[in-house]
C-alpha positions as semicolon CSV with decimal commas, in nm:
position;residue;x (nm);y (nm);z (nm)
1;X;-5,844;-4,914;-4,176
2;X;-5,570;-5,000;-3,931
3;X;-5,380;-4,712;-3,787
4;X;-5,002;-4,717;-3,808
5;X;-4,832;-4,782;-3,472
6;X;-4,606;-4,520;-3,342
7;X;-4,249;-4,629;-3,350
8;X;-4,073;-4,554;-3,017
9;X;-3,711;-4,463;-3,006
10;X;-3,462;-4,497;-2,717
11;X;-3,498;-4,114;-2,677
12;X;-3,872;-4,162;-2,627
13;X;-3,797;-4,395;-2,344
14;X;-3,572;-4,141;-2,145
15;X;-3,826;-3,862;-2,216
16;X;-4,101;-4,087;-2,073
17;X;-3,886;-4,156;-1,765
18;X;-3,821;-3,785;-1,705
19;X;-4,189;-3,700;-1,753
20;X;-4,280;-3,958;-1,486
21;X;-4,027;-3,804;-1,243
22;X;-4,178;-3,458;-1,324
23;X;-4,524;-3,586;-1,241
24;X;-4,403;-3,764;-0,921
25;X;-4,185;-3,509;-0,757
26;X;-4,292;-3,198;-0,567
27;X;-4,243;-2,888;-0,786
28;X;-4,009;-2,716;-0,538
29;X;-3,783;-3,023;-0,497
30;X;-3,439;-2,943;-0,632
31;X;-3,418;-3,261;-0,837
32;X;-3,759;-3,171;-0,993
33;X;-3,632;-2,825;-1,081
34;X;-3,329;-2,969;-1,276
35;X;-3,553;-3,251;-1,417
36;X;-3,780;-3,001;-1,581
37;X;-3,493;-2,816;-1,734
38;X;-3,332;-3,132;-1,863
39;X;-3,669;-3,264;-1,999
40;X;-3,700;-2,947;-2,202
41;X;-3,345;-2,991;-2,347
42;X;-3,413;-3,360;-2,419
43;X;-3,738;-3,287;-2,601
44;X;-3,559;-3,017;-2,804
45;X;-3,287;-3,264;-2,911
46;X;-3,556;-3,525;-2,995
47;X;-3,739;-3,267;-3,212
48;X;-3,415;-3,186;-3,393
49;X;-3,348;-3,547;-3,460
50;X;-3,697;-3,612;-3,597
51;X;-3,652;-3,299;-3,819
52;X;-3,334;-3,435;-3,965
53;X;-3,111;-3,159;-3,828
54;X;-2,834;-3,407;-3,723
55;X;-2,592;-3,528;-3,989
56;X;-2,569;-3,869;-3,819
57;X;-2,892;-3,941;-3,649
58;X;-2,775;-4,268;-3,505
59;X;-2,481;-4,098;-3,333
60;X;-2,699;-3,816;-3,206
61;X;-2,957;-4,067;-3,057
62;X;-2,675;-4,278;-2,896
63;X;-2,512;-3,973;-2,742
64;X;-2,837;-3,829;-2,614
65;X;-2,946;-4,155;-2,457
66;X;-2,602;-4,242;-2,316
67;X;-2,606;-3,888;-2,158
68;X;-2,948;-3,913;-2,008
69;X;-2,891;-4,262;-1,867
70;X;-2,614;-4,126;-1,641
71;X;-2,854;-3,879;-1,477
72;X;-3,123;-4,148;-1,452
73;X;-2,877;-4,387;-1,298
74;X;-2,802;-4,119;-1,022
75;X;-3,175;-4,098;-0,951
76;X;-3,201;-4,466;-0,933
77;X;-2,904;-4,491;-0,699
78;X;-3,067;-4,249;-0,455
79;X;-3,399;-4,427;-0,478
80;X;-3,230;-4,748;-0,401
81;X;-3,042;-4,594;-0,111
82;X;-2,701;-4,625;-0,289
83;X;-2,451;-4,344;-0,315
84;X;-2,467;-4,152;-0,653
85;X;-2,152;-4,011;-0,807
86;X;-1,988;-3,735;-0,612
87;X;-2,100;-3,474;-0,868
88;X;-2,469;-3,546;-0,796
89;X;-2,457;-3,569;-0,423
90;X;-2,493;-3,196;-0,338
91;X;-2,817;-3,166;-0,536
92;X;-2,968;-3,471;-0,371
93;X;-2,848;-3,367;-0,034
94;X;-2,986;-3,008;-0,063
95;X;-3,286;-3,074;-0,268
96;X;-3,537;-2,976;-0,002
97;X;-3,330;-2,698;0,163
98;X;-3,555;-2,383;0,185
99;X;-3,269;-2,141;0,154
100;X;-3,161;-2,274;-0,189
101;X;-3,327;-2,096;-0,481
102;X;-3,465;-2,283;-0,793
103;X;-3,200;-2,135;-1,026
104;X;-2,927;-2,279;-0,794
105;X;-3,079;-2,628;-0,814
106;X;-3,098;-2,595;-1,203
107;X;-2,730;-2,485;-1,222
108;X;-2,611;-2,754;-0,977
109;X;-2,783;-3,022;-1,192
110;X;-2,648;-2,883;-1,504
111;X;-2,303;-2,856;-1,354
112;X;-2,308;-3,231;-1,259
113;X;-2,454;-3,343;-1,583
114;X;-2,235;-3,129;-1,820
115;X;-1,926;-3,125;-1,605
116;X;-1,904;-3,497;-1,535
117;X;-2,164;-3,706;-1,720
118;X;-2,117;-3,562;-2,063
119;X;-1,750;-3,651;-2,100
120;X;-1,830;-4,013;-1,997
121;X;-2,131;-4,019;-2,221
122;X;-1,911;-3,936;-2,522
123;X;-1,675;-4,222;-2,430
124;X;-1,975;-4,459;-2,382
125;X;-2,103;-4,353;-2,733
126;X;-1,764;-4,418;-2,891
127;X;-1,752;-4,766;-2,738
128;X;-2,109;-4,841;-2,858
129;X;-2,054;-4,713;-3,207
130;X;-1,688;-4,824;-3,234
131;X;-1,586;-4,470;-3,339
132;X;-1,357;-4,194;-3,224
133;X;-1,457;-3,867;-3,036
134;X;-1,371;-3,671;-3,351
135;X;-1,655;-3,868;-3,533
136;X;-1,902;-3,724;-3,281
137;X;-1,787;-3,369;-3,274
138;X;-2,065;-3,235;-3,500
139;X;-2,329;-3,405;-3,291
140;X;-2,160;-3,295;-2,969
141;X;-2,151;-2,938;-3,094
142;X;-2,519;-2,937;-3,206
143;X;-2,633;-3,076;-2,872
144;X;-2,414;-2,819;-2,705
145;X;-2,559;-2,542;-2,906
146;X;-2,907;-2,645;-2,794
147;X;-2,801;-2,639;-2,435
148;X;-2,648;-2,298;-2,467
149;X;-2,950;-2,158;-2,654
150;X;-3,178;-2,275;-2,369
151;X;-2,949;-2,135;-2,098
152;X;-3,095;-1,787;-2,137
153;X;-3,441;-1,923;-2,114
154;X;-3,352;-2,121;-1,811
155;X;-3,216;-1,808;-1,638
156;X;-3,509;-1,595;-1,745
157;X;-3,767;-1,837;-1,604
158;X;-3,581;-1,915;-1,277
159;X;-3,413;-1,576;-1,194
160;X;-3,608;-1,334;-0,971
161;X;-3,731;-1,016;-1,130
162;X;-3,495;-0,711;-1,150
163;X;-3,660;-0,558;-0,852
164;X;-3,557;-0,860;-0,636
165;X;-3,218;-0,942;-0,800
166;X;-2,980;-0,658;-0,691
167;X;-2,604;-0,618;-0,775
168;X;-2,529;-0,711;-0,412
169;X;-2,740;-1,025;-0,431
170;X;-2,523;-1,336;-0,398
171;X;-2,719;-1,501;-0,673
172;X;-2,592;-1,240;-0,916
173;X;-2,233;-1,339;-0,846
174;X;-2,327;-1,716;-0,897
175;X;-2,480;-1,626;-1,228
176;X;-2,163;-1,451;-1,330
177;X;-1,931;-1,717;-1,211
178;X;-2,073;-2,018;-1,395
179;X;-2,096;-2,064;-1,771
180;X;-2,258;-2,356;-1,950
181;X;-2,041;-2,283;-2,263
182;X;-1,719;-2,308;-2,057
183;X;-1,845;-2,632;-1,898
184;X;-1,929;-2,780;-2,239
185;X;-1,584;-2,700;-2,373
186;X;-1,433;-2,860;-2,058
187;X;-1,641;-3,168;-2,108
188;X;-1,514;-3,210;-2,471
189;X;-1,159;-3,182;-2,346
190;X;-1,222;-3,438;-2,072
191;X;-1,387;-3,676;-2,308
192;X;-1,086;-3,667;-2,548
193;X;-0,853;-3,728;-2,256
194;X;-1,050;-4,019;-2,123
195;X;-1,054;-4,171;-2,462
196;X;-0,674;-4,130;-2,502
197;X;-0,637;-4,307;-2,162
198;X;-0,875;-4,595;-2,243
199;X;-0,576;-4,839;-2,264
200;X;-0,459;-4,719;-1,917
201;X;-0,759;-4,822;-1,708
202;X;-0,603;-4,729;-1,374
203;X;-0,506;-4,379;-1,502
204;X;-0,847;-4,333;-1,664
205;X;-1,027;-4,437;-1,338
206;X;-0,817;-4,195;-1,134
207;X;-0,891;-3,920;-1,393
208;X;-1,261;-4,001;-1,369
209;X;-1,265;-3,992;-0,991
210;X;-1,089;-3,663;-0,969
211;X;-1,326;-3,512;-1,230
212;X;-1,625;-3,641;-1,027
213;X;-1,491;-3,497;-0,707
214;X;-1,407;-3,157;-0,862
215;X;-1,749;-3,117;-1,020
216;X;-1,916;-3,224;-0,688
217;X;-1,716;-2,956;-0,510
218;X;-1,836;-2,689;-0,766
219;X;-2,196;-2,823;-0,728
220;X;-2,170;-2,774;-0,350
221;X;-2,056;-2,411;-0,399
222;X;-2,358;-2,353;-0,624
223;X;-2,599;-2,467;-0,363
224;X;-2,488;-2,242;-0,075
225;X;-2,819;-2,129;0,095
226;X;-2,870;-1,767;0,023
227;X;-3,067;-1,504;0,226
228;X;-3,401;-1,381;0,101
């Protein structure tokens, strides 16, 4: 009896690409650290889609894939010796710095991806599906809730133990200064602004460039080498 062939989805494609990166990159590489975090998030989203937890599965898949494609495009740019977006440059520049801790790499990648890429992915999805951002709000919120729920796990896995992480430790201040939930809310506001500006391409381009630069600056601050 012939076995049924597994039907691959676009999400399976980006998961496969991230798994390949995970296998190829050294474990301590800063991009590898972020990639492992993002792979876990993407697999969680894929599981929720398969379980029917999204009201509009097509919208959820499109948003998830458009979102991932922006990270993978940055990886491709570096591999091809092109400049990635400004938001990603700090992570790629400091990816092998011995004074940067794994949690910093994870936060810098999340900062770039949420702070810049997520807003643009919402706009990409709206164009693909011919819809408005408001039509994606439920899917955006569900993906965001998954990200936030994984934040504690990320911090727990990558933060040194309490005997090493003291009140005076600079990493403690970084942890308190950056919030994934605030970054997600800002991304939704930026997505709505970009959609409202879609008929003013020059203004939209300037807005996007300034967003990219600002997120890149924040990423550079997250990657300040810290003493042991």
